[in-house]
C-alpha positions, 0 to 999 in steps of 0.5 A: 029408646022404646019402653015396649019390650015385646017388639019385632026386634026383641022377638027376633032375638028370642027366636035366635036364642031358641035356635041355639039348641036346635043348631047344637042338636043337629051338629051332634046328630051330624046333620051339618047342612041343616045345622048350617041352615039354622045357623044362617037363619039365626045370623039373618035374624041378627041382621034383621032385628038390628035394622028394624030396631034402628029404622023404626026406633024400637031400640030397648034396654032389653034388646041392647043387652039380649042381642049381643048375648044371643050372638055370643051364646050361639058362637060359643055354643057352636064352637064348643060343640065343634070342639066336642066333635073334633071339628075344631082344636080345643085351643080355639074354644079356650081362646074364645071362652077366655076372651068372652069371659074377660069381656063379660067381667070387664063389661060388668065392672065398667057398667058398675062404674056407670059407663057403657062401652059400645062395640067398635068396628074392630069387634064387628069385623072380628065377629063377622070373621068368626061367624064366617069361620063358624059357617065354614066349620059346618062344611068341614068335610068338604072344606078341610083343611081350609075351614081351619085356616078361616078359623085361625084368621078369625081367631087372630081378628078376635084377639086383635079386637080384644087387645084394641078394645082393652087398650081403649077401655081398660082404664075404666076398669081401674077408675075409682068409682065416686062415693055417694058424697062425691056424686 
């Protein structure tokens, strides 16, 4: 693991974070094609930063933490903005928020117990489907009602991935943390 924080993968992740408000402002201004281009650019930086980090051994603790945060902030921000604009029904935002909140809470608890639970294939597939459905949402005027079908499929995948992840890792939440004398 690299100790150098300012490397290309982390800079790409920072750029992705900076693209979030740009995307939101474009959506609010109804500049959906430009917003989609910015969103796809952000998705591209996500693919690129992971590839570069793994290939060049530039994985850092900051990158491990910041990369999924940037992904989740982008997805949640766009979903909230789509909900505000009436592009998505509120229950989509509620389900995604609830899942992300529970994942964050569980992750903090599990990390506090000294464990790390990496993403699995179900979560990666669900994230991909969610990003595809979000991408289709930018073109809702042209893809209605099909973009909603894509969203519902992605939402089902998100729920399945969450349930699978909780079933596999939930025991770590309730595991007794060893006392200082036991360690």
